[in-house]
PDB file as gemmi writes it, atoms N, CA and C in Angstrom:
CRYST1    1.000    1.000    1.000  90.00  90.00  90.00 P 1                      
ATOM      1  N   MET A   1       0.848  -1.163   0.000  1.00  0.00           N  
ATOM      2  CA  MET A   1       0.000   0.000   0.000  1.00  0.00           C  
ATOM      3  C   MET A   1       0.901   1.235   0.000  1.00  0.00           C  
ATOM      4  N   ASN A   2       0.639   2.135  -0.900  1.00  0.00           N  
ATOM      5  CA  ASN A   2       1.488   3.319  -0.966  1.00  0.00           C  
ATOM      6  C   ASN A   2       0.995   4.427  -0.038  1.00  0.00           C  
ATOM      7  N   ARG A   3       1.811   5.446   0.071  1.00  0.00           N  
ATOM      8  CA  ARG A   3       1.548   6.520   1.032  1.00  0.00           C  
ATOM      9  C   ARG A   3       0.270   7.288   0.711  1.00  0.00           C  
ATOM     10  N   ARG A   4       0.012   7.514  -0.563  1.00  0.00           N  
ATOM     11  CA  ARG A   4      -1.189   8.272  -0.935  1.00  0.00           C  
ATOM     12  C   ARG A   4      -2.468   7.524  -0.549  1.00  0.00           C  
ATOM     13  N   LEU A   5      -2.479   6.211  -0.795  1.00  0.00           N  
ATOM     14  CA  LEU A   5      -3.652   5.417  -0.455  1.00  0.00           C  
ATOM     15  C   LEU A   5      -3.841   5.350   1.063  1.00  0.00           C  
ATOM     16  N   SER A   6      -2.754   5.208   1.799  1.00  0.00           N  
ATOM     17  CA  SER A   6      -2.843   5.182   3.263  1.00  0.00           C  
ATOM     18  C   SER A   6      -3.413   6.488   3.805  1.00  0.00           C  
ATOM     19  N   LYS A   7      -2.986   7.597   3.230  1.00  0.00           N  
ATOM     20  CA  LYS A   7      -3.479   8.902   3.667  1.00  0.00           C  
ATOM     21  C   LYS A   7      -4.973   9.052   3.359  1.00  0.00           C  
ATOM     22  N   ARG A   8      -5.402   8.566   2.191  1.00  0.00           N  
ATOM     23  CA  ARG A   8      -6.817   8.624   1.844  1.00  0.00           C  
ATOM     24  C   ARG A   8      -7.652   7.771   2.796  1.00  0.00           C  
ATOM     25  N   ILE A   9      -7.120   6.610   3.169  1.00  0.00           N  
ATOM     26  CA  ILE A   9      -7.829   5.724   4.089  1.00  0.00           C  
ATOM     27  C   ILE A   9      -7.966   6.385   5.459  1.00  0.00           C  
ATOM     28  N   ARG A  10      -6.880   6.974   5.972  1.00  0.00           N  
ATOM     29  CA  ARG A  10      -6.934   7.622   7.287  1.00  0.00           C  
ATOM     30  C   ARG A  10      -7.897   8.800   7.289  1.00  0.00           C  
ATOM     31  N   ASN A  11      -7.869   9.605   6.232  1.00  0.00           N  
ATOM     32  CA  ASN A  11      -8.778  10.754   6.155  1.00  0.00           C  
ATOM     33  C   ASN A  11     -10.240  10.310   6.078  1.00  0.00           C  
ATOM     34  N   HIS A  12     -10.489   9.268   5.307  1.00  0.00           N  
ATOM     35  CA  HIS A  12     -11.868   8.792   5.181  1.00  0.00           C  
ATOM     36  C   HIS A  12     -12.321   8.090   6.464  1.00  0.00           C  
ATOM     37  N   ALA A  13     -11.395   7.453   7.169  1.00  0.00           N  
ATOM     38  CA  ALA A  13     -11.735   6.827   8.453  1.00  0.00           C  
ATOM     39  C   ALA A  13     -12.208   7.885   9.443  1.00  0.00           C  
ATOM     40  N   ALA A  14     -11.582   9.057   9.423  1.00  0.00           N  
ATOM     41  CA  ALA A  14     -12.018  10.150  10.305  1.00  0.00           C  
ATOM     42  C   ALA A  14     -13.426  10.610   9.923  1.00  0.00           C  
ATOM     43  N   ASP A  15     -13.741  10.644   8.631  1.00  0.00           N  
ATOM     44  CA  ASP A  15     -15.090  11.021   8.195  1.00  0.00           C  
ATOM     45  C   ASP A  15     -16.129   9.999   8.644  1.00  0.00           C  
ATOM     46  N   ILE A  16     -15.782   8.725   8.540  1.00  0.00           N  
ATOM     47  CA  ILE A  16     -16.701   7.671   8.969  1.00  0.00           C  
ATOM     48  C   ILE A  16     -16.902   7.730  10.478  1.00  0.00           C  
ATOM     49  N   GLN A  17     -15.834   7.999  11.197  1.00  0.00           N  
ATOM     50  CA  GLN A  17     -15.927   8.124  12.641  1.00  0.00           C  
ATOM     51  C   GLN A  17     -16.848   9.291  13.024  1.00  0.00           C  
ATOM     52  N   LEU A  18     -16.759  10.389  12.293  1.00  0.00           N  
ATOM     53  CA  LEU A  18     -17.621  11.539  12.524  1.00  0.00           C  
ATOM     54  C   LEU A  18     -19.092  11.171  12.278  1.00  0.00           C  
ATOM     55  N   ASP A  19     -19.351  10.439  11.191  1.00  0.00           N  
ATOM     56  CA  ASP A  19     -20.714   9.992  10.901  1.00  0.00           C  
ATOM     57  C   ASP A  19     -21.237   9.081  12.003  1.00  0.00           C  
ATOM     58  N   TRP A  20     -20.361   8.226  12.540  1.00  0.00           N  
ATOM     59  CA  TRP A  20     -20.769   7.309  13.597  1.00  0.00           C  
ATOM     60  C   TRP A  20     -21.169   8.075  14.855  1.00  0.00           C  
ATOM     61  N   VAL A  21     -20.362   9.058  15.240  1.00  0.00           N  
ATOM     62  CA  VAL A  21     -20.679   9.845  16.436  1.00  0.00           C  
ATOM     63  C   VAL A  21     -21.992  10.603  16.233  1.00  0.00           C  
ATOM     64  N   LYS A  22     -22.193  11.149  15.045  1.00  0.00           N  
ATOM     65  CA  LYS A  22     -23.434  11.873  14.762  1.00  0.00           C  
ATOM     66  C   LYS A  22     -24.648  10.952  14.795  1.00  0.00           C  
ATOM     67  N   SER A  23     -24.454   9.683  14.413  1.00  0.00           N  
ATOM     68  CA  SER A  23     -25.579   8.744  14.434  1.00  0.00           C  
ATOM     69  C   SER A  23     -25.991   8.369  15.852  1.00  0.00           C  
ATOM     70  N   LEU A  24     -25.089   8.521  16.817  1.00  0.00           N  
ATOM     71  CA  LEU A  24     -25.394   8.190  18.202  1.00  0.00           C  
ATOM     72  C   LEU A  24     -26.124   9.311  18.936  1.00  0.00           C  
ATOM     73  N   LEU A  25     -25.967  10.544  18.464  1.00  0.00           N  
ATOM     74  CA  LEU A  25     -26.508  11.711  19.164  1.00  0.00           C  
ATOM     75  C   LEU A  25     -27.847  12.136  18.581  1.00  0.00           C  
ATOM     76  N   PRO A  26     -28.680  12.836  19.379  1.00  0.00           N  
ATOM     77  CA  PRO A  26     -29.905  13.426  18.827  1.00  0.00           C  
ATOM     78  C   PRO A  26     -29.563  14.534  17.823  1.00  0.00           C  
ATOM     79  N   ASP A  27     -30.528  14.928  17.024  1.00  0.00           N  
ATOM     80  CA  ASP A  27     -30.273  15.872  15.934  1.00  0.00           C  
ATOM     81  C   ASP A  27     -29.671  17.189  16.404  1.00  0.00           C  
ATOM     82  N   GLY A  28     -30.152  17.722  17.505  1.00  0.00           N  
ATOM     83  CA  GLY A  28     -29.636  18.998  18.008  1.00  0.00           C  
ATOM     84  C   GLY A  28     -28.175  18.900  18.407  1.00  0.00           C  
ATOM     85  N   GLU A  29     -27.819  17.809  19.063  1.00  0.00           N  
ATOM     86  CA  GLU A  29     -26.427  17.614  19.480  1.00  0.00           C  
ATOM     87  C   GLU A  29     -25.543  17.246  18.296  1.00  0.00           C  
ATOM     88  N   ALA A  30     -26.068  16.490  17.340  1.00  0.00           N  
ATOM     89  CA  ALA A  30     -25.283  16.051  16.189  1.00  0.00           C  
ATOM     90  C   ALA A  30     -24.847  17.235  15.329  1.00  0.00           C  
ATOM     91  N   ALA A  31     -25.652  18.277  15.296  1.00  0.00           N  
ATOM     92  CA  ALA A  31     -25.295  19.451  14.498  1.00  0.00           C  
ATOM     93  C   ALA A  31     -24.088  20.185  15.089  1.00  0.00           C  
ATOM     94  N   LYS A  32     -23.848  20.001  16.385  1.00  0.00           N  
ATOM     95  CA  LYS A  32     -22.730  20.677  17.039  1.00  0.00           C  
ATOM     96  C   LYS A  32     -21.392  19.971  16.845  1.00  0.00           C  
ATOM     97  N   VAL A  33     -21.433  18.719  16.405  1.00  0.00           N  
ATOM     98  CA  VAL A  33     -20.197  17.942  16.244  1.00  0.00           C  
ATOM     99  C   VAL A  33     -19.562  18.268  14.899  1.00  0.00           C  
ATOM    100  N   ASN A  34     -18.276  18.579  14.920  1.00  0.00           N  
ATOM    101  CA  ASN A  34     -17.514  18.821  13.700  1.00  0.00           C  
ATOM    102  C   ASN A  34     -16.145  18.157  13.847  1.00  0.00           C  
ATOM    103  N   PRO A  35     -15.355  18.108  12.793  1.00  0.00           N  
ATOM    104  CA  PRO A  35     -14.060  17.409  12.884  1.00  0.00           C  
ATOM    105  C   PRO A  35     -13.118  17.972  13.945  1.00  0.00           C  
ATOM    106  N   SER A  36     -13.238  19.239  14.274  1.00  0.00           N  
ATOM    107  CA  SER A  36     -12.312  19.811  15.254  1.00  0.00           C  
ATOM    108  C   SER A  36     -12.641  19.386  16.687  1.00  0.00           C  
ATOM    109  N   ASN A  37     -13.914  19.147  17.004  1.00  0.00           N  
ATOM    110  CA  ASN A  37     -14.245  18.722  18.359  1.00  0.00           C  
ATOM    111  C   ASN A  37     -14.605  17.238  18.438  1.00  0.00           C  
ATOM    112  N   LEU A  38     -14.338  16.498  17.390  1.00  0.00           N  
ATOM    113  CA  LEU A  38     -14.620  15.064  17.370  1.00  0.00           C  
ATOM    114  C   LEU A  38     -13.787  14.331  18.415  1.00  0.00           C  
ATOM    115  N   ILE A  39     -12.547  14.723  18.596  1.00  0.00           N  
ATOM    116  CA  ILE A  39     -11.652  14.063  19.549  1.00  0.00           C  
ATOM    117  C   ILE A  39     -12.227  14.129  20.966  1.00  0.00           C  
ATOM    118  N   ASP A  40     -12.883  15.236  21.308  1.00  0.00           N  
ATOM    119  CA  ASP A  40     -13.459  15.380  22.639  1.00  0.00           C  
ATOM    120  C   ASP A  40     -14.662  14.461  22.853  1.00  0.00           C  
ATOM    121  N   MET A  41     -15.344  14.094  21.773  1.00  0.00           N  
ATOM    122  CA  MET A  41     -16.531  13.247  21.875  1.00  0.00           C  
ATOM    123  C   MET A  41     -16.190  11.766  22.019  1.00  0.00           C  
ATOM    124  N   LEU A  42     -14.996  11.379  21.592  1.00  0.00           N  
ATOM    125  CA  LEU A  42     -14.611   9.972  21.598  1.00  0.00           C  
ATOM    126  C   LEU A  42     -14.027   9.563  22.944  1.00  0.00           C  
ATOM    127  N   PRO A  43     -14.154   8.280  23.298  1.00  0.00           N  
ATOM    128  CA  PRO A  43     -13.551   7.824  24.555  1.00  0.00           C  
ATOM    129  C   PRO A  43     -12.025   7.852  24.463  1.00  0.00           C  
ATOM    130  N   LYS A  44     -11.392   8.062  25.604  1.00  0.00           N  
ATOM    131  CA  LYS A  44      -9.926   8.139  25.638  1.00  0.00           C  
ATOM    132  C   LYS A  44      -9.280   6.767  25.505  1.00  0.00           C  
ATOM    133  N   GLN A  45      -9.995   5.715  25.883  1.00  0.00           N  
ATOM    134  CA  GLN A  45      -9.453   4.367  25.818  1.00  0.00           C  
ATOM    135  C   GLN A  45      -9.531   3.871  24.374  1.00  0.00           C  
ATOM    136  N   THR A  46      -8.378   3.611  23.764  1.00  0.00           N  
ATOM    137  CA  THR A  46      -8.338   3.208  22.357  1.00  0.00           C  
ATOM    138  C   THR A  46      -8.236   1.705  22.170  1.00  0.00           C  
ATOM    139  N   HIS A  47      -7.921   0.974  23.247  1.00  0.00           N  
ATOM    140  CA  HIS A  47      -7.798  -0.478  23.155  1.00  0.00           C  
ATOM    141  C   HIS A  47      -8.578  -1.136  24.280  1.00  0.00           C  
ATOM    142  N   VAL A  48      -8.963  -2.391  24.043  1.00  0.00           N  
ATOM    143  CA  VAL A  48      -9.734  -3.158  25.008  1.00  0.00           C  
ATOM    144  C   VAL A  48      -9.056  -4.513  25.192  1.00  0.00           C  
ATOM    145  N   TRP A  49      -8.949  -4.970  26.435  1.00  0.00           N  
ATOM    146  CA  TRP A  49      -8.409  -6.292  26.725  1.00  0.00           C  
ATOM    147  C   TRP A  49      -9.557  -7.289  26.797  1.00  0.00           C  
ATOM    148  N   GLY A  50      -9.373  -8.439  26.152  1.00  0.00           N  
ATOM    149  CA  GLY A  50     -10.368  -9.496  26.226  1.00  0.00           C  
ATOM    150  C   GLY A  50      -9.709 -10.842  26.079  1.00  0.00           C  
ATOM    151  N   LEU A  51      -9.866 -11.691  27.059  1.00  0.00           N  
ATOM    152  CA  LEU A  51      -9.280 -13.036  27.050  1.00  0.00           C  
ATOM    153  C   LEU A  51      -7.772 -13.007  26.834  1.00  0.00           C  
ATOM    154  N   GLY A  52      -7.124 -12.027  27.426  1.00  0.00           N  
ATOM    155  CA  GLY A  52      -5.671 -11.927  27.330  1.00  0.00           C  
ATOM    156  C   GLY A  52      -5.161 -11.368  26.018  1.00  0.00           C  
ATOM    157  N   ILE A  53      -6.051 -10.838  25.185  1.00  0.00           N  
ATOM    158  CA  ILE A  53      -5.684 -10.276  23.887  1.00  0.00           C  
ATOM    159  C   ILE A  53      -6.071  -8.807  23.867  1.00  0.00           C  
ATOM    160  N   LYS A  54      -5.219  -7.997  23.310  1.00  0.00           N  
ATOM    161  CA  LYS A  54      -5.487  -6.567  23.203  1.00  0.00           C  
ATOM    162  C   LYS A  54      -6.141  -6.281  21.852  1.00  0.00           C  
ATOM    163  N   TYR A  55      -7.355  -5.710  21.871  1.00  0.00           N  
ATOM    164  CA  TYR A  55      -8.109  -5.398  20.660  1.00  0.00           C  
ATOM    165  C   TYR A  55      -8.225  -3.890  20.494  1.00  0.00           C  
ATOM    166  N   ASN A  56      -8.386  -3.458  19.231  1.00  0.00           N  
ATOM    167  CA  ASN A  56      -8.709  -2.056  18.979  1.00  0.00           C  
ATOM    168  C   ASN A  56     -10.138  -1.809  19.419  1.00  0.00           C  
ATOM    169  N   SER A  57     -10.383  -0.668  20.008  1.00  0.00           N  
ATOM    170  CA  SER A  57     -11.717  -0.310  20.441  1.00  0.00           C  
ATOM    171  C   SER A  57     -12.611  -0.103  19.210  1.00  0.00           C  
ATOM    172  N   VAL A  58     -13.863  -0.533  19.310  1.00  0.00           N  
ATOM    173  CA  VAL A  58     -14.775  -0.444  18.167  1.00  0.00           C  
ATOM    174  C   VAL A  58     -14.991   1.018  17.794  1.00  0.00           C  
ATOM    175  N   PHE A  59     -14.884   1.307  16.537  1.00  0.00           N  
ATOM    176  CA  PHE A  59     -15.013   2.624  15.943  1.00  0.00           C  
ATOM    177  C   PHE A  59     -13.961   3.606  16.440  1.00  0.00           C  
ATOM    178  N   GLY A  60     -12.866   3.092  16.937  1.00  0.00           N  
ATOM    179  CA  GLY A  60     -11.689   3.930  17.126  1.00  0.00           C  
ATOM    180  C   GLY A  60     -11.058   4.137  15.762  1.00  0.00           C  
ATOM    181  N   ILE A  61     -10.152   5.076  15.645  1.00  0.00           N  
ATOM    182  CA  ILE A  61      -9.586   5.395  14.328  1.00  0.00           C  
ATOM    183  C   ILE A  61      -8.829   4.204  13.749  1.00  0.00           C  
ATOM    184  N   ARG A  62      -8.139   3.444  14.589  1.00  0.00           N  
ATOM    185  CA  ARG A  62      -7.400   2.282  14.082  1.00  0.00           C  
ATOM    186  C   ARG A  62      -8.345   1.176  13.645  1.00  0.00           C  
ATOM    187  N   HIS A  63      -9.438   1.011  14.365  1.00  0.00           N  
ATOM    188  CA  HIS A  63     -10.410  -0.021  14.010  1.00  0.00           C  
ATOM    189  C   HIS A  63     -11.072   0.297  12.668  1.00  0.00           C  
ATOM    190  N   VAL A  64     -11.470   1.528  12.479  1.00  0.00           N  
ATOM    191  CA  VAL A  64     -12.116   1.917  11.221  1.00  0.00           C  
ATOM    192  C   VAL A  64     -11.121   1.814  10.066  1.00  0.00           C  
ATOM    193  N   THR A  65      -9.868   2.197  10.295  1.00  0.00           N  
ATOM    194  CA  THR A  65      -8.839   2.083   9.268  1.00  0.00           C  
ATOM    195  C   THR A  65      -8.639   0.623   8.871  1.00  0.00           C  
ATOM    196  N   LYS A  66      -8.598  -0.232   9.855  1.00  0.00           N  
ATOM    197  CA  LYS A  66      -8.424  -1.664   9.600  1.00  0.00           C  
ATOM    198  C   LYS A  66      -9.589  -2.222   8.783  1.00  0.00           C  
ATOM    199  N   LYS A  67     -10.804  -1.837   9.130  1.00  0.00           N  
ATOM    200  CA  LYS A  67     -11.979  -2.322   8.402  1.00  0.00           C  
ATOM    201  C   LYS A  67     -12.010  -1.773   6.975  1.00  0.00           C  
ATOM    202  N   LEU A  68     -11.584  -0.529   6.778  1.00  0.00           N  
ATOM    203  CA  LEU A  68     -11.524   0.022   5.422  1.00  0.00           C  
ATOM    204  C   LEU A  68     -10.517  -0.743   4.570  1.00  0.00           C  
ATOM    205  N   LYS A  69      -9.387  -1.100   5.148  1.00  0.00           N  
ATOM    206  CA  LYS A  69      -8.391  -1.883   4.412  1.00  0.00           C  
ATOM    207  C   LYS A  69      -8.951  -3.253   4.030  1.00  0.00           C  
ATOM    208  N   GLN A  70      -9.702  -3.872   4.942  1.00  0.00           N  
ATOM    209  CA  GLN A  70     -10.312  -5.159   4.642  1.00  0.00           C  
ATOM    210  C   GLN A  70     -11.352  -5.028   3.538  1.00  0.00           C  
ATOM    211  N   LEU A  71     -12.128  -3.951   3.570  1.00  0.00           N  
ATOM    212  CA  LEU A  71     -13.121  -3.722   2.521  1.00  0.00           C  
ATOM    213  C   LEU A  71     -12.455  -3.480   1.173  1.00  0.00           C  
ATOM    214  N   LEU A  72     -11.315  -2.797   1.188  1.00  0.00           N  
ATOM    215  CA  LEU A  72     -10.598  -2.568  -0.066  1.00  0.00           C  
ATOM    216  C   LEU A  72     -10.076  -3.873  -0.656  1.00  0.00           C  
ATOM    217  N   ARG A  73      -9.693  -4.812   0.207  1.00  0.00           N  
ATOM    218  CA  ARG A  73      -9.259  -6.112  -0.293  1.00  0.00           C  
ATOM    219  C   ARG A  73     -10.424  -6.894  -0.879  1.00  0.00           C  
ATOM    220  N   LEU A  74     -11.619  -6.753  -0.285  1.00  0.00           N  
ATOM    221  CA  LEU A  74     -12.796  -7.448  -0.796  1.00  0.00           C  
ATOM    222  C   LEU A  74     -13.320  -6.832  -2.091  1.00  0.00           C  
ATOM    223  N   PHE A  75     -13.280  -5.501  -2.167  1.00  0.00           N  
ATOM    224  CA  PHE A  75     -13.805  -4.769  -3.326  1.00  0.00           C  
ATOM    225  C   PHE A  75     -12.711  -3.872  -3.900  1.00  0.00           C  
ATOM    226  N   PRO A  76     -11.755  -4.433  -4.647  1.00  0.00           N  
ATOM    227  CA  PRO A  76     -10.616  -3.636  -5.120  1.00  0.00           C  
ATOM    228  C   PRO A  76     -10.971  -2.579  -6.162  1.00  0.00           C  
ATOM    229  N   ASN A  77     -12.098  -2.724  -6.833  1.00  0.00           N  
ATOM    230  CA  ASN A  77     -12.475  -1.755  -7.875  1.00  0.00           C  
ATOM    231  C   ASN A  77     -13.202  -0.544  -7.310  1.00  0.00           C  
ATOM    232  N   LYS A  78     -13.519  -0.561  -6.036  1.00  0.00           N  
ATOM    233  CA  LYS A  78     -14.257   0.532  -5.405  1.00  0.00           C  
ATOM    234  C   LYS A  78     -13.262   1.538  -4.821  1.00  0.00           C  
ATOM    235  N   ALA A  79     -13.559   2.817  -4.930  1.00  0.00           N  
ATOM    236  CA  ALA A  79     -12.692   3.855  -4.380  1.00  0.00           C  
ATOM    237  C   ALA A  79     -12.874   3.926  -2.862  1.00  0.00           C  
ATOM    238  N   VAL A  80     -11.848   4.397  -2.188  1.00  0.00           N  
ATOM    239  CA  VAL A  80     -11.873   4.496  -0.722  1.00  0.00           C  
ATOM    240  C   VAL A  80     -13.020   5.383  -0.264  1.00  0.00           C  
ATOM    241  N   GLU A  81     -13.233   6.482  -0.945  1.00  0.00           N  
ATOM    242  CA  GLU A  81     -14.246   7.449  -0.543  1.00  0.00           C  
ATOM    243  C   GLU A  81     -15.671   6.939  -0.761  1.00  0.00           C  
ATOM    244  N   ASP A  82     -15.835   5.840  -1.499  1.00  0.00           N  
ATOM    245  CA  ASP A  82     -17.170   5.301  -1.759  1.00  0.00           C  
ATOM    246  C   ASP A  82     -17.696   4.447  -0.610  1.00  0.00           C  
ATOM    247  N   PHE A  83     -16.835   4.037   0.298  1.00  0.00           N  
ATOM    248  CA  PHE A  83     -17.278   3.239   1.442  1.00  0.00           C  
ATOM    249  C   PHE A  83     -17.964   4.142   2.465  1.00  0.00           C  
ATOM    250  N   THR A  84     -19.014   3.608   3.056  1.00  0.00           N  
ATOM    251  CA  THR A  84     -19.809   4.390   4.006  1.00  0.00           C  
ATOM    252  C   THR A  84     -19.798   3.726   5.387  1.00  0.00           C  
ATOM    253  N   LEU A  85     -20.479   4.361   6.308  1.00  0.00           N  
ATOM    254  CA  LEU A  85     -20.624   3.818   7.648  1.00  0.00           C  
ATOM    255  C   LEU A  85     -21.341   2.474   7.604  1.00  0.00           C  
ATOM    256  N   ASP A  86     -22.309   2.338   6.718  1.00  0.00           N  
ATOM    257  CA  ASP A  86     -23.036   1.070   6.585  1.00  0.00           C  
ATOM    258  C   ASP A  86     -22.116  -0.052   6.119  1.00  0.00           C  
ATOM    259  N   ASP A  87     -21.179   0.255   5.224  1.00  0.00           N  
ATOM    260  CA  ASP A  87     -20.229  -0.759   4.763  1.00  0.00           C  
ATOM    261  C   ASP A  87     -19.329  -1.234   5.900  1.00  0.00           C  
ATOM    262  N   VAL A  88     -18.879  -0.309   6.732  1.00  0.00           N  
ATOM    263  CA  VAL A  88     -18.036  -0.673   7.864  1.00  0.00           C  
ATOM    264  C   VAL A  88     -18.847  -1.494   8.870  1.00  0.00           C  
ATOM    265  N   ASN A  89     -20.094  -1.100   9.118  1.00  0.00           N  
ATOM    266  CA  ASN A  89     -20.962  -1.887  10.005  1.00  0.00           C  
ATOM    267  C   ASN A  89     -21.172  -3.292   9.450  1.00  0.00           C  
ATOM    268  N   TRP A  90     -21.353  -3.409   8.146  1.00  0.00           N  
ATOM    269  CA  TRP A  90     -21.522  -4.709   7.515  1.00  0.00           C  
ATOM    270  C   TRP A  90     -20.289  -5.576   7.734  1.00  0.00           C  
ATOM    271  N   LYS A  91     -19.113  -4.985   7.592  1.00  0.00           N  
ATOM    272  CA  LYS A  91     -17.878  -5.737   7.764  1.00  0.00           C  
ATOM    273  C   LYS A  91     -17.717  -6.190   9.214  1.00  0.00           C  
ATOM    274  N   ILE A  92     -18.112  -5.357  10.170  1.00  0.00           N  
ATOM    275  CA  ILE A  92     -18.050  -5.735  11.586  1.00  0.00           C  
ATOM    276  C   ILE A  92     -19.020  -6.884  11.865  1.00  0.00           C  
ATOM    277  N   GLN A  93     -20.231  -6.809  11.344  1.00  0.00           N  
ATOM    278  CA  GLN A  93     -21.235  -7.845  11.574  1.00  0.00           C  
ATOM    279  C   GLN A  93     -20.879  -9.147  10.867  1.00  0.00           C  
ATOM    280  N   GLN A  94     -20.144  -9.066   9.778  1.00  0.00           N  
ATOM    281  CA  GLN A  94     -19.779 -10.242   9.005  1.00  0.00           C  
ATOM    282  C   GLN A  94     -18.941 -11.195   9.849  1.00  0.00           C  
ATOM    283  N   ARG A  95     -18.101 -10.682  10.703  1.00  0.00           N  
ATOM    284  CA  ARG A  95     -17.247 -11.537  11.526  1.00  0.00           C  
ATOM    285  C   ARG A  95     -18.055 -12.291  12.575  1.00  0.00           C  
ATOM    286  N   ARG A  96     -19.143 -11.720  13.032  1.00  0.00           N  
ATOM    287  CA  ARG A  96     -19.923 -12.323  14.098  1.00  0.00           C  
ATOM    288  C   ARG A  96     -20.797 -13.459  13.618  1.00  0.00           C  
ATOM    289  N   ILE A  97     -21.030 -13.561  12.328  1.00  0.00           N  
ATOM    290  CA  ILE A  97     -21.919 -14.603  11.781  1.00  0.00           C  
ATOM    291  C   ILE A  97     -21.229 -15.941  11.790  1.00  0.00           C  
TER     292      ILE A  97                                                      
END                                                                             
């Protein structure tokens, strides 16, 4: 993966994370969230321990980046910016089935 693609993935992961936070809040509160105050809305804990294994926290920036990379491997003809929050949710649910 080259540097340009990695940068596009990280930038789009931040957009997806913003959409996720807005989906959790009521409409009045969601309008107040923007990329500059997104960091304040997210939990400080970025990793979770489970059964002696350290996992990325769900919808943390690393988790969303990882899921976008997996989606790119599944759908190589699709652009990074075409993936949405629903696609990332689908990829998360796919593992649980």
